[in-house]
N, C-alpha and C positions, 0 to 999 in steps of 0.2 A: 504494500500500500504506500501511497505517496506520503512523505514526511511533511508535516506542517512546518513552514519556515519560522525561525525565531526572530522576533522583532529586534532590530539592532540599529545602531547609529554610529557614524564615523565623521571625522572632521579634518578638513584640509586647513592646517594652520599656516599662514603666510606672513612673510616679513619682507621689507625692502632691503636691498643691499647694493653695493657699488656694481655688482655683476647683473643687477636686475632683481626682480622678485624671486624669493626662495620659498620652498615649501618644506615642511617637516615630514620626514619619513622615519618610522620606528621599526626596529628589528624584532620580530616575534621569537619567543623562546622555542627551542627544538621540542617537537612533540605536539605542539598546539596546531590548530588550523592555521595554515599559512606559516608553519614553523620555519624559522631561518629566513623568511621572506621579509622584505621591507614594505610596510603598508602605512596607512594613515592611522592615528590613534582612534580608538573606539572599541565598542563591544556590545554585548547583548543587554537589553533593558532588564533591570532588576525587577523582581516581583513587587517590591515596595516603592517603586519609582514615584507612584502617585503621592506619596507622603510629602514630596517636595514641591508639588504644584503651586502652593501658596507663595513660594519664593520667586515664581516666574514673573518677569516684568517685560513690557514692551510688546506683548502679544496676548490676546485673550484666548481662553480655552477654545471657544468656537472658531476663531480665526486660525488657530493652530490645527484644529481638526480639518478645516477646509483646505488649508495649505498643503497638508500631508495626505489628504484624501483618506482619512480614517474616520470611523464612526465616533470614536471617543479616544481620549488619552494622547492627543497630539502633543501636549506639553511635556509628556514623559520622555519623548525623544530629545527635546532640548535639554532637559535635566540630565539624561543619560550621556549626552555629548560632553557637557561640562564636567560631570562627575568622572567619566572615563578618562578624559584628558588630564584631569588632576591626578587620578590614581596612577596612570601610566607614565606621565611625563613631569608631574609637579607643576604644570602651568595652570593657573587659576584665572579663567576669564572673568571679566568684571572687576578685577583688582589691578592696580598699578603698583602695588607694594611687593617687595620680595616675599616669597612664600616660605612658610615654616615647613621644612621637610619632615619634621617629627609629626606634625599634624597629618600630613599625607600618609605617613607610615601607620599611624593609629587608625586611619580610615581603612587602609588595605588590610590591616590585621583584625578588623571588626571591633576595635575598642572605641571607635567614634562613629557616629552616623553622619550621613551626608546632610540631612536637615540641621543636625547639631552644629556642623561646621559652618554652614551658611548663617545660622543664627549667631554663632560666636563672633564671626568676622563681619557681621552686619552686611552681608552680600545678598544680591539677588541673582537670578539666572537671567542674563541679558539676551532674551530671545531675539530682539531686534538686531543684535550683533552676530547672530548665527544665520547664515544665508543658505537656505535649502536649494540644492541645484540638481540632484540626481537620486534615483531610486533603483537599486539593483536587487534582483531576486535570484537565488541559486536555482539551477536547473531542477526540474521536478523529479527526476529519477535518481538524484544523489541521496545518500543516506544521512548527510548532514546538510541542513539548509538554513539560510538566513534571508530575511527581507530587510534590506539595509538602506536607510536614508543617509545621504551624503550632504554635509554642510561645509561652509567656508567661513573662516573667521580670521581676523588679524591678530598677530602675536601681541600680547599685552606688553607695554613698556616696563622696563625695570625688572623683568623676570627672566629666568633662565630655565633650560630644559635639564632635568635630572631624572633619568629613567628609574623605575621602581626596582629594577634588577631581577624581577621575577617574570612577569609577563613580557616585559620589554627589556632587552639586554643591551641595546645600542640604539643610536639615532644618528641622523645626518640632516643637514640643511642643504638642499640642492636647488638650483634653478630647474625649471621644467626641462630645458634642453639637456642639462647635466644628468637628470634622472633618466631621460630617454636614452642617452648615450651609455649610462651605466647598465641599463637593462639590455640594450642591444649587444653590448660587449660581454655580457654574462658576469660583470663585476658585482651586480646586485640582482637578486631574484625579486621581481616586482610583479604581483598578480595582475591579471588583465584589467579588472575594474579600476585598480589604482593607476595602472599605466595609461589607460584610456583617459582618465581624469587629467593626468599630467599632460597628455597630448592636447586636450581641450585648452589648457592654460598656457600652452607653449608660446604663443605670439603676443602675450600681454606684457606690458612694460612697467606695471606697478601693481601694488596690492589693491589700490582703489579701482583699477581697471578690472581686476579679478572679481571684486565685489559687485561692480556694475554688471559684469557678465552674468553673475549668479542671479542678480535681481531681474535681469531680462529673461532668464530661463524660468524664474518663478512666474513672471507676468504671462508667459506663453503657456504655462502649465507643464507639470512634470509627468512624463509618460514612463511607467515602470519598464525596465529593461530585463527581459527574461530569456537568457540563453537556453538553447536546447542541445541535447546530445544525440548524435547520429553517427553514421558511418560514411566514409568517403575513401575510395580506393582500397577498401578492405580494412581500413583503420578507424578506430574510434576517434571522433572529433567533437569539439564543442562549437556550436554555431551561434554567432552573436548577431542579433538584429542590427540594423543600421544605426550606428551611434556617432556618425560623423559630425552632427550639428553640435 
């Protein structure tokens, strides 16, 4: 029987540099889905994600549902993006202050809750700073599946990336062109949805241009991308719908 895909969210974190805009890629630990590969930060929505909805700012619950095309719980994806980014990289959206690494460790260890951290730091989830631009769904015949919303956000000032050392073992900042070159040369393993996103961003000259691109995609509506698995030339292949736009 077909496996129901797990709701998940991921974020392209971008910053300007002298080489042009760079994006953050994190290396997944061995043994995980996409183990040893470089992807964007993110993960599956927690069962208690709704406990943090009251901290969401900049987008109503109804507008979030409409934007993501869900019946309810749209704000949970925005919460999950901010939480997963903090857990995996130590970057805390909505704050321009240096981040307390011990607080992140307490959250990852289960000694602190996400709503508790938001309350302690007097932070909200800045939904209007998270720009939804894509929705990928794992092929129907695979045993592990995700339905993943992709967001774009600017790297907060005065913060640094420090991986948790568990789920994420390394990271790099690369221009889109640099990431494409690393994937083509085999220097870094980058899964197709991640690489396709990088290709979309390749000709943009600033973070603000990336954000405007994401806003335009929102305005036109996001169509889910559902690859299929078939055979060609006697070999198993994954077929991707047209994602050139």
